[in-house]
C-alpha positions in Angstrom: 18.9 8.0 10.9 16.2 9.9 9.0 13.3 8.2 10.8 12.4 6.9 14.2 9.9 4.2 15.3 7.7 5.8 17.9 5.4 2.8 18.6 5.1 -0.9 17.7 2.2 -3.3 17.7 3.0 -7.0 17.4 0.5 -8.8 15.2 -1.3 -12.1 16.2 -0.6 -15.2 14.2 -3.5 -14.6 11.9 -1.8 -11.5 10.5 1.7 -13.1 10.1 1.3 -12.5 6.3 0.0 -8.9 6.7 0.3 -7.3 3.3 -1.8 -4.1 3.3 -3.2 -1.6 5.8 -5.6 1.4 5.7 -6.6 3.8 8.4 -10.2 3.4 9.6 -10.6 6.0 12.3 -10.9 5.6 16.1 -7.4 4.1 16.3 -8.5 1.2 14.1 -6.6 0.0 11.1 -8.1 -2.3 8.4 -5.6 -5.0 7.5 -5.4 -7.8 4.9 -3.1 -10.7 4.6 -2.0 -12.4 1.4 -3.9 -15.7 1.6 -7.5 -15.2 2.6 -10.3 -12.9 1.4 -10.7 -11.4 4.9 -10.5 -7.9 6.2 -9.2 -7.7 9.7 -10.0 -4.7 11.9 -7.2 -4.1 14.3 -7.5 -1.8 17.3 -4.3 -0.1 18.2 -5.6 1.0 21.6 -6.7 -2.5 22.6 -3.9 -4.2 20.7 -6.1 -6.9 19.1 -8.2 -7.9 16.2 -11.8 -6.6 16.7 -13.5 -7.9 13.6 -12.9 -10.3 10.7 -14.9 -9.6 7.6 -14.9 -12.2 4.8 -15.3 -10.7 1.3 -13.9 -13.3 -1.1 -12.2 -16.6 -1.6 -8.6 -17.2 -0.8 -6.1 -15.4 -3.1 -3.0 -13.2 -3.2 -4.4 -10.0 -1.7 -1.8 -7.3 -1.4 -3.4 -3.9 -0.7 -6.4 -2.3 0.9 -7.8 1.2 1.0 -10.9 2.7 2.5 -13.4 5.2 1.3 -15.9 5.9 4.1 -18.1 2.8 4.3 -16.5 1.0 1.3 -13.2 -1.0 1.1 -11.1 -1.7 -2.0 -8.7 -4.6 -2.0 -6.1 -5.2 -4.7 -5.2 -8.7 -5.7 -1.7 -9.2 -7.2 -3.1 -10.0 -10.7 -4.6 -6.5 -10.8 -8.2 -7.3 -10.0 -9.7 -4.8 -7.5 -12.5 -6.0 -5.1 -15.0 -3.3 -4.2 -16.7 -4.1 -0.9 -19.6 -1.8 -0.3 -20.7 -1.3 3.3 -17.9 -3.6 4.3 -18.7 -3.3 8.1 -22.4 -4.1 7.6 -24.2 -7.5 7.3 -25.4 -6.5 3.8 -21.9 -5.9 2.4 -21.7 -6.4 -1.4 -18.5 -7.4 -3.2 -17.9 -6.7 -6.9 -14.8 -6.8 -9.1 -13.2 -4.1 -11.0 -11.0 -5.5 -13.8 -7.9 -3.5 -14.9 -5.3 -3.9 -17.6 -2.8 -5.2 -15.1 -1.9 -8.9 -14.7 0.2 -11.0 -12.4 3.2 -10.0 -14.7 2.9 -6.5 -13.2 2.5 -8.0 -9.6 0.2 -5.4 -8.1 0.7 -4.6 -4.4 -0.3 -1.0 -3.9 -3.6 0.8 -3.7 -4.7 4.2 -2.3 -8.0 6.1 -2.4 -7.4 9.7 -3.5 -10.3 11.6 -1.9 -9.7 14.8 -3.8 -10.2 13.2 -7.2 -12.4 10.3 -6.2 -10.0 7.8 -7.7 -7.9 4.8 -6.7 -4.2 5.1 -7.4 -1.8 2.1 -7.9 1.7 1.4 -9.3 3.2 -1.8 -10.6 5.7 -3.6 -8.5 7.4 -5.3 -11.4 7.2 -4.2 -15.0 5.0 -1.3 -16.0 2.2 -1.7 -18.4 4.3 0.0 -21.1 7.4 -2.0 -20.3 9.3 1.2 -20.5 12.0 2.3 -18.0 9.6 3.9 -15.6 6.8 2.8 -13.3 3.7 4.9 -13.7 1.2 5.9 -11.0 -2.2 5.0 -12.5 -5.6 6.1 -11.6 -8.9 4.2 -11.6 -11.9 6.5 -11.5 -14.6 5.4 -9.1 -17.3 7.1 -11.2 -16.5 5.0 -14.3 -14.6 2.1 -12.7 -12.1 2.5 -15.5 -8.3 2.6 -15.5 -6.8 5.6 -17.2 -4.0 4.0 -19.4 -2.0 7.2 -19.2 -0.1 7.5 -15.9 -0.6 10.5 -13.6 3.2 10.5 -12.9 6.2 8.4 -13.8 8.9 7.0 -11.5 11.9 7.0 -13.8 14.2 4.1 -12.8 17.1 6.2 -14.1 16.3 9.1 -11.8 19.5 10.3 -10.1 17.7 10.0 -6.7 17.6 6.2 -7.4 21.2 6.0 -8.6 22.6 3.8 -5.8 19.7 1.4 -6.1 19.9 1.1 -9.9 20.1 -2.4 -11.3 21.0 -3.6 -14.8 17.4 -4.6 -15.4 16.0 -1.2 -14.6 12.6 -2.4 -13.4 14.4 -4.1 -10.5 15.6 -0.7 -9.2 12.5 0.0 -7.2 9.7 -2.4 -6.3 6.6 -0.5 -5.0 4.6 -2.5 -2.5 2.3 0.2 -1.2 1.4 3.9 -1.7 -0.4 6.6 0.2 -0.7 10.4 0.1 0.4 12.4 3.1 -2.8 14.2 4.3 -0.9 17.5 4.9 2.1 17.7 2.6 0.2 15.8 -0.2 3.4 14.0 -1.1 3.1 10.4 -2.3 4.8 8.0 0.0 5.8 4.8 -1.8 7.1 1.8 0.1 9.5 -0.8 -1.4 9.3 -4.0 0.6 12.0 -5.8 -1.2 14.7 -3.1 -0.9 13.2 -1.8 2.3 13.1 1.8 1.2 10.6 4.6 1.4 10.2 7.1 -1.4 8.7 10.6 -0.9 7.4 11.9 -4.2 6.1 15.4 -4.8 2.7 16.0 -6.6 4.7 17.0 -9.7 6.7 13.7 -9.7 10.0 14.9 -8.3 11.6 12.4 -5.9 12.0 14.5 -2.8 13.7 11.8 -0.7 14.6 8.1 -0.6 14.9 6.7 2.9 16.6 3.4 3.6 14.8 1.5 6.3 16.7 -0.9 8.6 16.0 -4.5 7.5 16.1 -5.7 11.1 13.4 -3.3 12.1 11.4 -3.8 8.9 12.1 -7.3 7.7 9.4 -7.1 4.9 7.5 -3.8 4.9 4.5 -4.1 2.6 1.8 -1.8 3.9 1.5 1.9 4.8 -1.2 4.3 5.8 -1.7 7.7 7.4 -4.0 8.9 10.1 -5.7 12.2 9.2 -3.3 14.1 11.4 -0.4 12.8 9.3 0.9 10.0 11.5 2.6 7.3 9.3 2.0 3.6 10.0 4.0 0.9 8.2 3.3 -2.8 8.5 5.8 -5.6 8.1 5.3 -9.3 7.5 6.5 -11.9 10.0 9.7 -13.6 9.1 12.1 -14.3 12.1 10.2 -11.7 14.0 6.5 -11.3 14.6 4.6 -9.3 12.0 4.0 -5.8 13.2 2.5 -2.4 12.6 4.8 0.5 13.5 4.2 4.2 13.9 7.1 5.9 12.2 8.2 9.5 12.4 10.1 10.9 9.4 12.7 13.4 10.5 12.8 16.7 8.7 
């Protein structure tokens, strides 16, 4: 196998529908689940939820990313919630509207520190309805989505040949994205086909790794610690929901 699970944390019932994770520091991970407007702070060392932070009404929340004291949560209809000082009493929530809608089914969000922007990719059809899925940037200075993708995942790429479907957009369903802090590759998770794509900064697909469906029944979230450890979260089906530390073999 091209990966190995080095650690597993079983999630409590409240996180059965865990849909997005983001590294917080001090072995804590910020998690969301796809029904309530709540950020859960999970402590890997203590193996439990340490904090629950309400930021919005119930809704289909699918991704979370952290920029210092601020959190960004993506709803499946493309609305991004910016939660300023999310760990303080005086947190402030505002919405960033994008061109996406529930037709695109948005499940991925990542804060790109270098360029002070959020990055997302459509799970279903792209904005352009072409045979690619673009990585799109939302500037945090302007809070605007750039309609031109940074990179395009071509559904006809030979690296995706064995996954290709007649309806090309069904070839790969991105459910989360993150940038490796050292190699700077994009890691894109597909929760439906249980695969992990490694993409270079130039848009070349370096590797597509098939994950075992028994180990990852519905992997929907991924994040890195600053030293490059990869964490993948999977929703609870027959098994309990879990966060796993995963080592990708060279």
